[in-house]
VMD Tcl script that draws the C-alpha trace (Angstrom):
set ca {
  {20.02 -10.12 60.69}
  {19.28 -8.20 58.07}
  {17.61 -9.37 54.80}
  {17.23 -7.82 51.74}
  {14.09 -7.33 50.45}
  {12.54 -10.63 48.04}
  {11.78 -8.43 45.19}
  {15.06 -8.67 43.12}
  {15.37 -12.35 43.64}
  {12.13 -13.19 42.90}
  {11.34 -11.12 39.80}
  {14.94 -12.32 38.78}
  {13.39 -15.89 38.96}
  {10.59 -15.05 36.95}
  {12.03 -13.10 34.13}
  {14.65 -16.68 33.73}
  {11.65 -18.52 32.88}
  {13.05 -21.58 34.45}
  {13.86 -23.20 37.94}
  {15.93 -20.81 40.15}
  {17.91 -21.01 43.39}
  {20.12 -18.43 44.76}
  {22.01 -17.90 48.10}
  {23.98 -14.89 49.39}
  {25.98 -14.24 52.30}
  {28.40 -12.31 53.47}
  {30.89 -14.09 54.84}
  {32.16 -11.93 57.54}
  {28.74 -10.97 58.93}
  {26.71 -13.94 57.88}
  {24.06 -12.00 56.65}
  {22.01 -13.50 53.79}
  {19.50 -13.65 51.68}
  {18.07 -17.25 49.78}
  {15.62 -18.59 47.28}
  {15.08 -22.45 47.11}
  {18.09 -22.81 48.65}
  {17.58 -26.43 49.49}
  {16.08 -27.48 46.10}
  {18.68 -29.76 43.32}
  {20.04 -28.33 40.25}
  {21.96 -30.02 37.31}
  {25.43 -28.71 38.26}
  {27.42 -28.66 34.76}
  {30.68 -27.80 35.00}
  {30.20 -25.83 38.51}
  {31.39 -29.50 39.77}
  {35.02 -28.68 38.47}
  {35.46 -26.66 41.63}
  {35.09 -29.38 44.30}
  {36.59 -31.96 41.83}
  {39.96 -29.49 41.84}
  {39.85 -28.96 45.34}
  {39.49 -32.97 45.95}
  {42.62 -33.59 43.60}
  {44.55 -30.40 45.88}
  {43.74 -31.97 49.32}
  {44.70 -35.51 47.87}
  {48.01 -34.05 46.62}
  {48.48 -32.45 50.50}
  {47.65 -35.60 52.15}
  {49.67 -37.93 49.98}
  {52.81 -35.44 49.59}
  {52.35 -35.79 45.67}
  {53.28 -32.84 43.77}
  {51.24 -30.89 41.32}
  {54.14 -31.37 38.74}
  {53.76 -35.36 38.55}
  {52.91 -35.77 35.09}
  {49.93 -37.45 33.72}
  {49.73 -39.04 30.47}
  {46.35 -39.59 28.49}
  {45.26 -41.12 25.39}
  {42.67 -40.25 22.62}
  {40.43 -42.42 24.23}
  {40.32 -39.87 27.25}
  {39.39 -37.04 25.20}
  {35.96 -35.68 25.16}
  {33.76 -35.95 22.21}
  {33.58 -33.21 19.43}
  {31.49 -30.28 20.81}
  {32.27 -30.17 24.46}
  {34.80 -27.35 25.15}
  {38.31 -28.78 25.67}
  {41.27 -26.63 24.33}
  {43.23 -30.34 25.78}
  {41.83 -31.92 22.98}
  {42.14 -29.58 20.50}
  {46.06 -29.18 21.41}
  {46.40 -33.41 21.66}
  {43.96 -34.82 19.20}
  {46.05 -38.16 19.96}
  {46.37 -37.83 23.81}
  {49.66 -36.82 25.33}
  {51.40 -35.91 28.74}
  {50.70 -32.69 30.85}
  {51.22 -32.01 34.64}
  {48.95 -32.19 37.63}
  {49.18 -28.36 37.68}
  {48.36 -27.76 34.11}
  {45.53 -30.27 34.41}
  {43.90 -28.16 37.35}
  {44.13 -24.88 35.48}
  {42.71 -25.97 32.37}
  {39.75 -27.81 34.23}
  {39.54 -24.72 36.24}
  {40.07 -21.30 34.49}
  {39.00 -22.50 31.09}
  {36.60 -25.53 32.15}
  {37.91 -27.90 30.31}
  {36.54 -31.53 29.98}
  {39.14 -33.73 28.94}
  {41.40 -32.02 31.93}
  {38.51 -32.82 34.53}
  {37.86 -36.51 33.19}
  {41.69 -37.18 33.17}
  {41.88 -35.97 36.78}
  {38.51 -37.55 37.58}
  {40.73 -40.60 36.31}
  {44.17 -40.46 37.47}
  {43.07 -38.77 40.78}
  {40.13 -39.15 42.03}
  {36.64 -40.37 41.08}
  {33.30 -38.71 40.82}
  {31.89 -39.78 44.10}
  {35.34 -38.85 45.97}
  {35.30 -35.56 44.48}
  {31.79 -34.25 44.94}
  {29.69 -37.10 45.92}
  {28.23 -37.44 42.08}
  {28.25 -40.00 39.37}
  {28.57 -38.93 36.45}
  {32.01 -37.64 34.04}
  {32.25 -34.90 31.31}
  {32.05 -38.08 28.93}
  {28.91 -39.73 30.16}
  {27.15 -36.20 30.57}
  {27.72 -36.21 26.60}
  {25.59 -39.22 26.17}
  {22.40 -37.59 26.68}
  {20.58 -34.50 28.30}
  {19.06 -36.11 31.46}
  {22.69 -37.71 32.59}
  {23.55 -34.11 34.14}
  {20.74 -35.09 36.65}
  {23.05 -37.31 38.20}
  {25.35 -34.50 39.34}
  {23.52 -32.08 41.60}
  {23.82 -29.44 44.17}
  {21.63 -27.37 46.56}
  {22.61 -23.57 46.26}
  {23.26 -23.66 50.09}
  {25.38 -26.57 49.58}
  {27.25 -24.47 46.60}
  {27.64 -21.58 49.47}
  {28.97 -23.48 51.99}
  {31.60 -24.43 49.68}
  {32.92 -21.27 48.95}
  {33.10 -20.06 52.18}
  {34.84 -23.05 53.22}
  {37.19 -22.37 50.60}
  {37.48 -18.66 51.16}
  {38.07 -19.05 55.13}
  {40.96 -21.95 54.39}
  {38.62 -24.39 56.25}
  {39.07 -26.69 52.93}
  {42.51 -26.49 51.84}
  {45.95 -25.85 53.03}
  {46.60 -21.84 52.62}
  {48.96 -22.76 49.28}
  {46.00 -24.48 47.44}
  {43.50 -22.14 48.39}
  {45.46 -19.26 47.16}
  {46.21 -21.09 44.03}
  {42.60 -22.17 43.26}
  {41.37 -18.77 44.04}
  {43.92 -17.11 41.71}
  {42.52 -20.17 39.01}
  {39.27 -19.08 39.12}
  {39.61 -15.12 39.47}
  {41.22 -15.64 36.13}
  {38.32 -17.55 34.47}
  {37.29 -15.97 31.23}
  {33.93 -17.26 31.22}
  {30.79 -16.18 32.53}
  {31.11 -12.27 32.27}
  {27.48 -11.66 31.76}
  {26.32 -13.62 34.91}
  {28.02 -12.57 38.48}
  {29.96 -10.14 37.15}
  {27.32 -8.68 34.57}
  {26.14 -5.90 36.62}
  {28.34 -5.22 38.89}
  {30.94 -2.12 38.76}
  {33.90 -2.23 36.56}
  {36.91 -3.72 38.40}
  {35.21 -5.62 41.06}
  {36.63 -8.56 42.02}
  {35.23 -11.79 41.57}
  {36.35 -15.58 41.79}
  {34.04 -17.63 39.88}
  {32.55 -20.66 38.48}
  {29.98 -20.96 35.63}
  {28.34 -24.32 34.43}
  {26.23 -24.90 31.24}
  {24.27 -27.13 29.70}
  {23.43 -27.35 25.71}
  {19.88 -26.76 24.77}
  {17.70 -29.85 24.30}
  {14.18 -29.92 23.05}
  {14.16 -25.79 23.58}
  {15.09 -26.35 27.25}
  {18.85 -25.26 28.77}
  {19.00 -27.52 31.64}
  {21.78 -25.56 33.53}
  {22.95 -22.18 33.19}
  {25.06 -21.66 37.01}
  {27.43 -19.24 38.21}
  {28.84 -19.72 41.85}
  {31.67 -17.00 43.52}
  {33.18 -14.89 45.76}
  {33.07 -11.14 45.49}
  {34.83 -8.37 47.71}
  {32.91 -5.56 48.61}
  {33.95 -2.37 48.75}
  {34.29 -2.48 52.62}
  {36.59 -5.48 52.31}
  {33.74 -7.70 53.26}
  {33.28 -10.83 50.70}
  {30.02 -12.09 49.18}
  {29.66 -15.87 48.16}
  {26.92 -15.95 46.10}
  {25.33 -19.40 43.68}
  {22.89 -18.81 41.25}
  {21.76 -21.71 39.35}
  {18.99 -21.59 36.32}
  {17.49 -24.67 35.32}
  {14.88 -25.89 32.65}
  {14.54 -22.57 30.70}
  {13.01 -21.50 27.94}
  {14.72 -18.35 27.52}
  {17.77 -17.46 25.59}
  {21.51 -17.18 26.93}
  {20.97 -13.25 27.50}
  {17.74 -14.09 29.46}
  {19.49 -16.46 31.42}
  {22.86 -14.68 32.26}
  {20.78 -11.42 33.12}
  {18.80 -12.94 35.81}
  {21.93 -14.38 37.55}
  {23.20 -10.37 37.05}
  {20.25 -9.24 38.57}
  {20.15 -11.32 41.37}
  {24.00 -10.61 42.11}
  {23.77 -6.64 41.72}
  {20.40 -6.85 44.11}
  {22.95 -8.52 46.94}
  {25.74 -5.62 45.95}
  {23.57 -2.99 46.26}
  {22.71 -3.83 49.73}
  {25.49 -4.85 51.58}
  {28.35 -2.96 49.14}
  {27.46 0.16 51.44}
}
mol new
graphics top color blue
foreach p $ca { graphics top sphere $p radius 0.5 }
foreach p [lrange $ca 0 end-1] q [lrange $ca 1 end] { graphics top cylinder $p $q radius 0.2 }
display resetview
């Protein structure tokens, strides 16, 4: 096993001015580098990926349909200030298919779509082992700490998704397509990678309270030029730095892994 030099990971962590955890694994060879892999970090919207996996698994097991329609009311909408195109389009509630809600939750990180799926399909505990919904997390900055992963657990989740161990082939393909299409986080894992690099990823971001941003996260699968796949998870928590600095730390960790294993 070849480990890349510690320098780029640790240097990026120092520059983030917060608590940083990262794991990078080449899925085909198991070469890896990690830092604070077993530490806990607030998940924020990264938890929408395992929620989507749990919903798709439930559909497979119960032979349900992605085209089943789910009604939601005004009470289901997340508060103003939280990201939710679904709320903005349906301010009095409405009806959408499970497929539509999943796409909004995963690709657009929609809070309302997430909570509607948690209410109608799976609970937070069933989906992720976590405790708090999107609406609950809006009640205060410390609630988000109830939803935590470790970087190691997150990279294992990515491996299970890529290798088809978590869902049916159709479910894996659909979910990977949605996270490839996500417009969020272009300056994180993608930020310093060569133009055109294929990346399927899910971000998570908190607000800033009392001068600290509690979560700036990105987890994803990067296709390397040799056809191998790099699963990478980076979590930055409790940082006083601005968004550009936090995102650059994530991008530099991803680039350090790319530079070693893309050859």
